All heavy atoms as TSV, in Angstrom:
chain	resi	resn	atom	element	x	y	z
A	1	MET	N	N	84.457	76.779	151.201
A	1	MET	CA	C	84.166	77.352	149.899
A	1	MET	C	C	85.292	78.274	149.502
A	1	MET	O	O	85.791	78.968	150.329
A	1	MET	CB	C	82.891	78.102	150.023
A	1	MET	CG	C	81.640	77.301	150.165
A	1	MET	SD	S	80.230	78.349	150.191
A	1	MET	CE	C	79.512	77.874	151.701
A	2	ARG	N	N	85.545	78.307	148.286
A	2	ARG	CA	C	86.628	79.184	147.797
A	2	ARG	C	C	86.315	79.576	146.316
A	2	ARG	O	O	85.601	78.831	145.677
A	2	ARG	CB	C	87.961	78.545	147.856
A	2	ARG	CG	C	88.108	77.324	147.087
A	2	ARG	CD	C	89.437	76.685	147.231
A	2	ARG	NE	N	89.478	75.476	146.422
A	2	ARG	CZ	C	90.462	74.681	146.262
A	2	ARG	NH1	N	91.555	74.924	146.920
A	2	ARG	NH2	N	90.354	73.646	145.531
A	3	SER	N	N	86.822	80.664	145.865
A	3	SER	CA	C	86.609	81.119	144.504
A	3	SER	C	C	87.758	80.572	143.656
A	3	SER	O	O	88.835	80.304	144.125
A	3	SER	CB	C	86.427	82.607	144.409
A	3	SER	OG	O	87.655	83.239	144.794
A	4	ASP	N	N	87.484	80.510	142.344
A	4	ASP	CA	C	88.412	79.997	141.379
A	4	ASP	C	C	89.745	80.870	141.340
A	4	ASP	O	O	90.841	80.292	141.376
A	4	ASP	CB	C	87.748	79.956	140.059
A	4	ASP	CG	C	88.424	78.965	139.112
A	4	ASP	OD1	O	88.936	77.945	139.598
A	4	ASP	OD2	O	88.308	79.224	137.916
A	5	ASP	N	N	89.563	82.135	141.333
A	5	ASP	CA	C	90.765	83.020	141.184
A	5	ASP	C	C	91.067	83.728	142.521
A	5	ASP	O	O	91.998	84.546	142.598
A	5	ASP	CB	C	90.572	84.021	140.074
A	5	ASP	CG	C	89.282	84.854	140.207
A	5	ASP	OD1	O	88.426	84.468	141.079
A	5	ASP	OD2	O	89.154	85.821	139.551
A	6	GLY	N	N	90.359	83.481	143.529
A	6	GLY	CA	C	90.668	84.084	144.866
A	6	GLY	C	C	90.075	85.451	145.132
A	6	GLY	O	O	89.551	85.721	146.152
A	7	ASP	N	N	90.179	86.409	144.198
A	7	ASP	CA	C	89.820	87.794	144.402
A	7	ASP	C	C	88.476	88.128	143.767
A	7	ASP	O	O	87.787	89.042	144.228
A	7	ASP	CB	C	90.865	88.781	143.894
A	7	ASP	CG	C	92.127	88.631	144.714
A	7	ASP	OD1	O	92.086	88.284	145.857
A	7	ASP	OD2	O	93.221	88.872	144.140
A	8	SER	N	N	88.107	87.439	142.720
A	8	SER	CA	C	86.878	87.785	141.999
A	8	SER	C	C	85.654	87.219	142.699
A	8	SER	O	O	85.550	85.995	142.903
A	8	SER	CB	C	86.993	87.172	140.567
A	8	SER	OG	O	85.776	87.381	139.909
A	9	PRO	N	N	84.690	88.059	143.029
A	9	PRO	CA	C	83.472	87.574	143.670
A	9	PRO	C	C	82.546	86.738	142.712
A	9	PRO	O	O	81.703	86.052	143.130
A	9	PRO	CB	C	82.769	88.851	144.155
A	9	PRO	CG	C	83.329	89.948	143.335
A	9	PRO	CD	C	84.691	89.486	142.915
A	10	GLY	N	N	82.792	86.924	141.414
A	10	GLY	CA	C	81.933	86.196	140.454
A	10	GLY	C	C	82.546	84.946	139.959
A	10	GLY	O	O	82.077	84.254	139.015
A	11	GLY	N	N	83.642	84.512	140.590
A	11	GLY	CA	C	84.400	83.269	140.222
A	11	GLY	C	C	83.562	82.044	140.582
A	11	GLY	O	O	82.532	82.061	141.245
A	12	THR	N	N	84.063	80.922	140.095
A	12	THR	CA	C	83.448	79.613	140.352
A	12	THR	C	C	83.707	79.227	141.834
A	12	THR	O	O	84.793	79.310	142.266
A	12	THR	CB	C	84.046	78.528	139.416
A	12	THR	OG1	O	83.865	78.991	138.082
A	12	THR	CG2	C	83.336	77.224	139.683
A	13	ARG	N	N	82.645	78.800	142.502
A	13	ARG	CA	C	82.820	78.373	143.869
A	13	ARG	C	C	82.842	76.860	143.927
A	13	ARG	O	O	82.046	76.188	143.278
A	13	ARG	CB	C	81.637	78.883	144.739
A	13	ARG	CG	C	81.698	80.325	144.869
A	13	ARG	CD	C	80.472	80.886	145.545
A	13	ARG	NE	N	80.045	80.164	146.709
A	13	ARG	CZ	C	79.572	80.735	147.836
A	13	ARG	NH1	N	79.377	82.004	147.855
A	13	ARG	NH2	N	79.243	79.979	148.832
A	14	VAL	N	N	83.839	76.382	144.616
A	14	VAL	CA	C	84.005	74.922	144.774
A	14	VAL	C	C	83.540	74.544	146.180
A	14	VAL	O	O	84.095	75.027	147.129
A	14	VAL	CB	C	85.422	74.509	144.529
A	14	VAL	CG1	C	85.588	72.983	144.740
A	14	VAL	CG2	C	85.886	74.905	143.163
A	15	GLU	N	N	82.567	73.704	146.255
A	15	GLU	CA	C	82.077	73.232	147.595
A	15	GLU	C	C	82.389	71.771	147.722
A	15	GLU	O	O	82.091	71.033	146.854
A	15	GLU	CB	C	80.595	73.494	147.706
A	15	GLU	CG	C	80.162	74.900	147.729
A	15	GLU	CD	C	78.676	75.102	148.004
A	15	GLU	OE1	O	78.109	74.179	148.562
A	15	GLU	OE2	O	78.177	76.080	147.560
A	16	ARG	N	N	82.942	71.456	148.793
A	16	ARG	CA	C	83.263	70.018	149.098
A	16	ARG	C	C	82.301	69.547	150.188
A	16	ARG	O	O	82.257	70.050	151.241
A	16	ARG	CB	C	84.673	69.883	149.627
A	16	ARG	CG	C	85.631	70.274	148.509
A	16	ARG	CD	C	87.061	69.971	148.987
A	16	ARG	NE	N	87.979	70.342	147.980
A	16	ARG	CZ	C	89.229	70.154	147.979
A	16	ARG	NH1	N	89.804	69.504	148.965
A	16	ARG	NH2	N	90.024	70.483	146.959
A	17	ARG	N	N	81.501	68.590	149.794
A	17	ARG	CA	C	80.538	67.995	150.684
A	17	ARG	C	C	80.905	66.553	151.029
A	17	ARG	O	O	80.792	65.666	150.183
A	17	ARG	CB	C	79.111	68.034	150.057
A	17	ARG	CG	C	78.628	69.406	149.835
A	17	ARG	CD	C	77.260	69.393	149.322
A	17	ARG	NE	N	76.831	70.722	149.032
A	17	ARG	CZ	C	75.678	71.016	148.531
A	17	ARG	NH1	N	74.799	70.060	148.133
A	17	ARG	NH2	N	75.332	72.267	148.328
A	18	ARG	N	N	81.448	66.343	152.161
A	18	ARG	CA	C	81.859	65.059	152.583
A	18	ARG	C	C	81.002	64.531	153.789
A	18	ARG	O	O	81.321	63.472	154.292
A	18	ARG	CB	C	83.337	65.069	153.031
A	18	ARG	CG	C	84.255	65.374	151.867
A	18	ARG	CD	C	85.701	65.261	152.301
A	18	ARG	NE	N	86.540	65.690	151.208
A	18	ARG	CZ	C	87.764	66.077	151.384
A	18	ARG	NH1	N	88.339	66.065	152.572
A	18	ARG	NH2	N	88.546	66.425	150.325
A	19	GLY	N	N	80.059	65.263	154.079
A	19	GLY	CA	C	79.178	64.898	155.258
A	19	GLY	C	C	78.460	63.587	155.083
A	19	GLY	O	O	78.373	62.813	155.975
A	20	TRP	N	N	78.001	63.329	153.853
A	20	TRP	CA	C	77.304	62.067	153.595
A	20	TRP	C	C	78.173	60.840	153.821
A	20	TRP	O	O	77.721	59.820	154.281
A	20	TRP	CB	C	76.624	62.035	152.299
A	20	TRP	CG	C	77.606	62.010	151.112
A	20	TRP	CD1	C	78.150	63.069	150.477
A	20	TRP	CD2	C	78.099	60.866	150.506
A	20	TRP	NE1	N	78.974	62.664	149.500
A	20	TRP	CE2	C	78.981	61.282	149.512
A	20	TRP	CE3	C	77.893	59.483	150.749
A	20	TRP	CZ2	C	79.664	60.326	148.680
A	20	TRP	CZ3	C	78.622	58.597	149.898
A	20	TRP	CH2	C	79.523	59.061	148.905
A	21	ARG	N	N	79.436	60.998	153.468
A	21	ARG	CA	C	80.371	59.863	153.680
A	21	ARG	C	C	80.565	59.599	155.133
A	21	ARG	O	O	80.608	58.361	155.558
A	21	ARG	CB	C	81.705	60.163	153.040
A	21	ARG	CG	C	81.693	60.106	151.562
A	21	ARG	CD	C	83.129	60.304	150.971
A	21	ARG	NE	N	83.083	60.390	149.534
A	21	ARG	CZ	C	84.060	60.711	148.801
A	21	ARG	NH1	N	85.212	60.985	149.377
A	21	ARG	NH2	N	83.922	60.731	147.469
A	22	ARG	N	N	80.656	60.640	155.923
A	22	ARG	CA	C	80.807	60.423	157.380
A	22	ARG	C	C	79.588	59.855	158.032
A	22	ARG	O	O	79.596	58.939	158.811
A	22	ARG	CB	C	81.114	61.770	158.051
A	22	ARG	CG	C	81.438	61.654	159.512
A	22	ARG	CD	C	81.853	62.978	160.094
A	22	ARG	NE	N	82.365	62.733	161.421
A	22	ARG	CZ	C	82.856	63.752	162.198
A	22	ARG	NH1	N	82.950	64.874	161.732
A	22	ARG	NH2	N	83.216	63.419	163.388
A	23	VAL	N	N	78.417	60.314	157.563
A	23	VAL	CA	C	77.149	59.750	158.091
A	23	VAL	C	C	77.015	58.276	157.684
A	23	VAL	O	O	76.606	57.458	158.474
A	23	VAL	CB	C	75.961	60.605	157.565
A	23	VAL	CG1	C	74.635	59.914	157.839
A	23	VAL	CG2	C	75.977	61.991	158.132
A	24	ALA	N	N	77.394	57.965	156.398
A	24	ALA	CA	C	77.266	56.625	155.959
A	24	ALA	C	C	78.258	55.677	156.739
A	24	ALA	O	O	77.918	54.569	157.097
A	24	ALA	CB	C	77.566	56.543	154.466
A	25	ALA	N	N	79.447	56.181	157.029
A	25	ALA	CA	C	80.410	55.402	157.735
A	25	ALA	C	C	79.921	55.105	159.199
A	25	ALA	O	O	80.072	54.041	159.720
A	25	ALA	CB	C	81.792	56.156	157.779
A	26	ILE	N	N	79.366	56.161	159.748
A	26	ILE	CA	C	78.829	55.995	161.173
A	26	ILE	C	C	77.686	55.029	161.186
A	26	ILE	O	O	77.572	54.190	162.034
A	26	ILE	CB	C	78.448	57.359	161.757
A	26	ILE	CG1	C	79.701	58.169	162.021
A	26	ILE	CG2	C	77.649	57.202	163.044
A	26	ILE	CD1	C	79.436	59.633	162.411
A	27	ALA	N	N	76.780	55.155	160.203
A	27	ALA	CA	C	75.582	54.246	160.113
A	27	ALA	C	C	76.078	52.828	159.882
A	27	ALA	O	O	75.573	51.878	160.477
A	27	ALA	CB	C	74.727	54.670	158.952
A	28	LEU	N	N	77.109	52.588	158.983
A	28	LEU	CA	C	77.582	51.294	158.756
A	28	LEU	C	C	78.230	50.738	159.984
A	28	LEU	O	O	78.016	49.531	160.378
A	28	LEU	CB	C	78.607	51.338	157.585
A	28	LEU	CG	C	79.254	49.956	157.280
A	28	LEU	CD1	C	78.182	48.992	156.840
A	28	LEU	CD2	C	80.322	50.162	156.172
A	29	ALA	N	N	78.973	51.520	160.758
A	29	ALA	CA	C	79.674	51.046	161.934
A	29	ALA	C	C	78.582	50.674	163.008
A	29	ALA	O	O	78.746	49.657	163.656
A	29	ALA	CB	C	80.583	52.141	162.529
A	30	ALA	N	N	77.515	51.450	163.113
A	30	ALA	CA	C	76.475	51.196	164.069
A	30	ALA	C	C	75.784	49.893	163.637
A	30	ALA	O	O	75.487	49.061	164.570
A	30	ALA	CB	C	75.475	52.323	164.131
A	31	PHE	N	N	75.464	49.691	162.395
A	31	PHE	CA	C	74.822	48.461	161.953
A	31	PHE	C	C	75.753	47.268	162.199
A	31	PHE	O	O	75.226	46.273	162.690
A	31	PHE	CB	C	74.594	48.572	160.433
A	31	PHE	CG	C	74.082	47.278	159.800
A	31	PHE	CD1	C	72.771	46.888	160.064
A	31	PHE	CD2	C	74.903	46.500	159.073
A	31	PHE	CE1	C	72.267	45.763	159.536
A	31	PHE	CE2	C	74.420	45.328	158.566
A	31	PHE	CZ	C	73.072	44.888	158.767
A	32	LEU	N	N	77.061	47.375	161.988
A	32	LEU	CA	C	77.896	46.228	162.263
A	32	LEU	C	C	77.974	45.881	163.762
A	32	LEU	O	O	78.056	44.763	164.138
A	32	LEU	CB	C	79.314	46.543	161.690
A	32	LEU	CG	C	79.392	46.551	160.178
A	32	LEU	CD1	C	80.774	46.930	159.696
A	32	LEU	CD2	C	79.017	45.148	159.595
A	33	VAL	N	N	77.999	46.943	164.596
A	33	VAL	CA	C	77.958	46.671	166.033
A	33	VAL	C	C	76.693	45.986	166.444
A	33	VAL	O	O	76.730	45.064	167.198
A	33	VAL	CB	C	78.160	48.030	166.789
A	33	VAL	CG1	C	77.860	47.838	168.248
A	33	VAL	CG2	C	79.593	48.570	166.610
A	34	LEU	N	N	75.572	46.458	165.960
A	34	LEU	CA	C	74.272	45.833	166.274
A	34	LEU	C	C	74.178	44.436	165.775
A	34	LEU	O	O	73.716	43.495	166.452
A	34	LEU	CB	C	73.111	46.715	165.765
A	34	LEU	CG	C	72.922	48.020	166.420
A	34	LEU	CD1	C	71.739	48.767	165.701
A	34	LEU	CD2	C	72.524	47.774	167.876
A	35	LEU	N	N	74.743	44.169	164.592
A	35	LEU	CA	C	74.751	42.829	164.015
A	35	LEU	C	C	75.626	41.927	164.881
A	35	LEU	O	O	75.234	40.771	165.153
A	35	LEU	CB	C	75.251	42.878	162.601
A	35	LEU	CG	C	75.326	41.518	161.818
A	35	LEU	CD1	C	73.912	40.953	161.718
A	35	LEU	CD2	C	75.968	41.724	160.475
A	36	THR	N	N	76.767	42.396	165.321
A	36	THR	CA	C	77.654	41.613	166.171
A	36	THR	C	C	76.987	41.283	167.486
A	36	THR	O	O	77.088	40.166	167.958
A	36	THR	CB	C	78.980	42.380	166.424
A	36	THR	OG1	O	79.568	42.675	165.150
A	36	THR	CG2	C	79.914	41.621	167.263
A	37	ILE	N	N	76.256	42.252	168.104
A	37	ILE	CA	C	75.560	41.995	169.318
A	37	ILE	C	C	74.452	40.979	169.155
A	37	ILE	O	O	74.296	40.061	169.947
A	37	ILE	CB	C	74.979	43.320	169.891
A	37	ILE	CG1	C	76.165	44.212	170.358
A	37	ILE	CG2	C	73.999	43.036	171.036
A	37	ILE	CD1	C	75.696	45.597	170.690
A	38	ALA	N	N	73.746	41.035	168.007
A	38	ALA	CA	C	72.649	40.053	167.740
A	38	ALA	C	C	73.234	38.652	167.556
A	38	ALA	O	O	72.719	37.715	168.044
A	38	ALA	CB	C	71.891	40.510	166.482
A	39	VAL	N	N	74.310	38.536	166.788
A	39	VAL	CA	C	74.874	37.252	166.613
A	39	VAL	C	C	75.462	36.668	167.909
A	39	VAL	O	O	75.241	35.469	168.197
A	39	VAL	CB	C	76.040	37.316	165.504
A	39	VAL	CG1	C	76.860	36.070	165.530
A	39	VAL	CG2	C	75.486	37.631	164.138
A	40	ALA	N	N	76.064	37.502	168.766
A	40	ALA	CA	C	76.509	37.070	170.021
A	40	ALA	C	C	75.385	36.616	170.953
A	40	ALA	O	O	75.540	35.545	171.598
A	40	ALA	CB	C	77.327	38.165	170.707
A	41	GLY	N	N	74.271	37.268	170.881
A	41	GLY	CA	C	73.072	36.923	171.676
A	41	GLY	C	C	72.554	35.581	171.223
A	41	GLY	O	O	72.246	34.769	172.080
A	42	VAL	N	N	72.441	35.362	169.915
A	42	VAL	CA	C	71.959	34.136	169.411
A	42	VAL	C	C	72.977	32.989	169.780
A	42	VAL	O	O	72.537	31.911	170.158
A	42	VAL	CB	C	71.683	34.194	167.910
A	42	VAL	CG1	C	71.377	32.820	167.347
A	42	VAL	CG2	C	70.524	35.133	167.647
A	43	TRP	N	N	74.184	33.293	169.630
A	43	TRP	CA	C	75.235	32.266	169.953
A	43	TRP	C	C	75.171	31.858	171.455
A	43	TRP	O	O	75.270	30.671	171.814
A	43	TRP	CB	C	76.647	32.796	169.684
A	43	TRP	CG	C	77.699	31.779	169.863
A	43	TRP	CD1	C	78.546	31.742	170.919
A	43	TRP	CD2	C	78.021	30.682	169.035
A	43	TRP	NE1	N	79.377	30.651	170.822
A	43	TRP	CE2	C	79.061	30.012	169.631
A	43	TRP	CE3	C	77.525	30.237	167.851
A	43	TRP	CZ2	C	79.660	28.866	169.048
A	43	TRP	CZ3	C	78.118	29.130	167.253
A	43	TRP	CH2	C	79.160	28.426	167.873
A	44	ILE	N	N	74.965	32.752	172.304
A	44	ILE	CA	C	74.843	32.508	173.755
A	44	ILE	C	C	73.603	31.711	174.043
A	44	ILE	O	O	73.606	30.802	174.879
A	44	ILE	CB	C	74.912	33.849	174.594
A	44	ILE	CG1	C	76.333	34.439	174.483
A	44	ILE	CG2	C	74.557	33.560	176.043
A	44	ILE	CD1	C	76.436	35.824	175.032
A	45	ALA	N	N	72.540	32.049	173.321
A	45	ALA	CA	C	71.218	31.372	173.592
A	45	ALA	C	C	71.051	30.075	172.800
A	45	ALA	O	O	70.034	29.457	173.003
A	45	ALA	CB	C	70.106	32.359	173.252
A	46	ARG	N	N	72.041	29.649	172.070
A	46	ARG	CA	C	71.871	28.493	171.153
A	46	ARG	C	C	71.543	27.208	171.979
A	46	ARG	O	O	70.729	26.433	171.539
A	46	ARG	CB	C	73.020	28.291	170.286
A	46	ARG	CG	C	74.279	27.719	170.960
A	46	ARG	CD	C	75.479	27.742	170.061
A	46	ARG	NE	N	76.582	27.050	170.683
A	46	ARG	CZ	C	77.300	27.491	171.683
A	46	ARG	NH1	N	77.020	28.694	172.232
A	46	ARG	NH2	N	78.306	26.794	172.179
A	47	LYS	N	N	72.227	26.975	173.080
A	47	LYS	CA	C	72.064	25.773	173.799
A	47	LYS	C	C	70.640	25.647	174.434
A	47	LYS	O	O	70.005	24.573	174.256
A	47	LYS	CB	C	73.110	25.595	174.917
A	47	LYS	CG	C	73.111	24.277	175.567
A	47	LYS	CD	C	74.299	24.113	176.467
A	47	LYS	CE	C	74.357	22.699	177.058
A	47	LYS	NZ	N	75.508	22.554	177.921
A	48	PRO	N	N	70.188	26.712	175.117
A	48	PRO	CA	C	68.761	26.594	175.619
A	48	PRO	C	C	67.726	26.425	174.480
A	48	PRO	O	O	66.734	25.705	174.656
A	48	PRO	CB	C	68.546	27.889	176.398
A	48	PRO	CG	C	69.970	28.359	176.722
A	48	PRO	CD	C	70.805	27.826	175.618
A	49	ILE	N	N	67.973	27.166	173.440
A	49	ILE	CA	C	66.974	27.042	172.241
A	49	ILE	C	C	67.047	25.569	171.725
A	49	ILE	O	O	66.007	25.021	171.480
A	49	ILE	CB	C	67.411	28.052	171.141
A	49	ILE	CG1	C	67.127	29.452	171.602
A	49	ILE	CG2	C	66.614	27.730	169.897
A	49	ILE	CD1	C	67.650	30.516	170.702
A	50	ALA	N	N	68.184	25.046	171.490
A	50	ALA	CA	C	68.325	23.622	170.994
A	50	ALA	C	C	67.695	22.664	171.968
A	50	ALA	O	O	67.038	21.715	171.559
A	50	ALA	CB	C	69.744	23.311	170.681
A	51	THR	N	N	67.937	22.833	173.258
A	51	THR	CA	C	67.439	21.915	174.226
A	51	THR	C	C	65.881	21.970	174.187
A	51	THR	O	O	65.246	20.958	174.249
A	51	THR	CB	C	67.941	22.365	175.683
A	51	THR	OG1	O	69.352	22.323	175.635
A	51	THR	CG2	C	67.397	21.403	176.730
A	52	GLU	N	N	65.344	23.133	174.137
A	52	GLU	CA	C	63.880	23.258	174.115
A	52	GLU	C	C	63.299	22.597	172.795
A	52	GLU	O	O	62.288	21.886	172.930
A	52	GLU	CB	C	63.458	24.702	174.220
A	52	GLU	CG	C	61.973	24.909	174.283
A	52	GLU	CD	C	61.600	26.412	174.427
A	52	GLU	OE1	O	62.383	27.147	175.126
A	52	GLU	OE2	O	60.607	26.824	173.794
A	53	VAL	N	N	63.899	22.825	171.695
A	53	VAL	CA	C	63.427	22.231	170.470
A	53	VAL	C	C	63.524	20.728	170.516
A	53	VAL	O	O	62.606	20.016	170.133
A	53	VAL	CB	C	64.220	22.762	169.279
A	53	VAL	CG1	C	63.885	21.996	168.022
A	53	VAL	CG2	C	63.869	24.263	169.055
A	54	LEU	N	N	64.625	20.202	170.971
A	54	LEU	CA	C	64.771	18.764	171.075
A	54	LEU	C	C	63.797	18.169	172.101
A	54	LEU	O	O	63.259	17.084	171.785
A	54	LEU	CB	C	66.237	18.427	171.492
A	54	LEU	CG	C	67.260	18.619	170.425
A	54	LEU	CD1	C	68.685	18.460	171.017
A	54	LEU	CD2	C	67.026	17.767	169.223
A	55	GLU	N	N	63.569	18.816	173.145
A	55	GLU	CA	C	62.617	18.224	174.211
A	55	GLU	C	C	61.201	18.203	173.534
A	55	GLU	O	O	60.506	17.238	173.767
A	55	GLU	CB	C	62.591	19.152	175.435
A	55	GLU	CG	C	63.791	18.913	176.322
A	55	GLU	CD	C	63.848	19.851	177.513
A	55	GLU	OE1	O	62.979	20.787	177.566
A	55	GLU	OE2	O	64.708	19.657	178.371
A	56	ASP	N	N	60.833	19.267	172.800
A	56	ASP	CA	C	59.525	19.242	172.154
A	56	ASP	C	C	59.445	18.080	171.116
A	56	ASP	O	O	58.370	17.403	171.043
A	56	ASP	CB	C	59.301	20.555	171.437
A	56	ASP	CG	C	59.033	21.706	172.402
A	56	ASP	OD1	O	58.734	21.453	173.575
A	56	ASP	OD2	O	59.095	22.873	171.903
A	57	GLN	N	N	60.460	17.877	170.415
A	57	GLN	CA	C	60.449	16.769	169.412
A	57	GLN	C	C	60.456	15.407	170.071
A	57	GLN	O	O	59.694	14.513	169.647
A	57	GLN	CB	C	61.715	16.854	168.477
A	57	GLN	CG	C	61.681	18.046	167.509
A	57	GLN	CD	C	60.552	17.952	166.612
A	57	GLN	OE1	O	60.236	16.976	166.010
A	57	GLN	NE2	N	59.875	19.128	166.406
A	58	PHE	N	N	61.175	15.210	171.166
A	58	PHE	CA	C	61.098	13.953	171.880
A	58	PHE	C	C	59.705	13.703	172.462
A	58	PHE	O	O	59.230	12.582	172.416
A	58	PHE	CB	C	62.152	13.972	173.031
A	58	PHE	CG	C	63.557	13.864	172.490
A	58	PHE	CD1	C	64.645	14.506	173.247
A	58	PHE	CD2	C	63.825	13.244	171.352
A	58	PHE	CE1	C	65.914	14.367	172.863
A	58	PHE	CE2	C	65.217	13.133	170.945
A	58	PHE	CZ	C	66.217	13.755	171.673
A	59	GLU	N	N	59.062	14.740	173.036
A	59	GLU	CA	C	57.694	14.588	173.523
A	59	GLU	C	C	56.710	14.222	172.386
A	59	GLU	O	O	55.827	13.402	172.661
A	59	GLU	CB	C	57.222	15.856	174.197
A	59	GLU	CG	C	57.906	16.141	175.510
A	59	GLU	CD	C	57.426	17.455	176.139
A	59	GLU	OE1	O	56.331	17.965	175.769
A	59	GLU	OE2	O	58.138	17.896	177.033
A	60	LYS	N	N	56.824	14.814	171.223
A	60	LYS	CA	C	56.009	14.497	170.092
A	60	LYS	C	C	56.097	12.995	169.725
A	60	LYS	O	O	55.166	12.412	169.290
A	60	LYS	CB	C	56.294	15.365	168.910
A	60	LYS	CG	C	55.725	16.766	169.005
A	60	LYS	CD	C	56.007	17.547	167.734
A	60	LYS	CE	C	55.554	18.990	167.816
A	60	LYS	NZ	N	55.798	19.706	166.611
A	61	ARG	N	N	57.314	12.510	169.786
A	61	ARG	CA	C	57.590	11.120	169.386
A	61	ARG	C	C	57.514	10.123	170.498
A	61	ARG	O	O	57.666	8.938	170.266
A	61	ARG	CB	C	58.957	11.035	168.660
A	61	ARG	CG	C	58.879	11.921	167.419
A	61	ARG	CD	C	60.127	11.957	166.644
A	61	ARG	NE	N	59.839	12.807	165.479
A	61	ARG	CZ	C	60.687	13.313	164.697
A	61	ARG	NH1	N	61.959	12.981	164.899
A	61	ARG	NH2	N	60.384	14.105	163.705
A	62	GLY	N	N	57.225	10.590	171.680
A	62	GLY	CA	C	57.154	9.693	172.800
A	62	GLY	C	C	58.437	9.070	173.290
A	62	GLY	O	O	58.427	7.947	173.856
A	63	VAL	N	N	59.507	9.759	173.133
A	63	VAL	CA	C	60.788	9.265	173.572
A	63	VAL	C	C	61.077	9.681	174.987
A	63	VAL	O	O	60.824	10.747	175.392
A	63	VAL	CB	C	61.934	9.729	172.616
A	63	VAL	CG1	C	63.296	9.279	173.165
A	63	VAL	CG2	C	61.677	9.202	171.251
């Protein structure tokens, strides 16, 4: 915080609030990390999931 003219206590005070930007950036970074982990988990599990779905479909059709 600082005053407009430096010495006058009745001067205009300028406050810089950048905290919300930092919080938003951290939240966005955390979201992207979690999204990356979720995508990686699904990618790793894709083969067992597909195998199970295909086996179920083959059983339904008697193959």
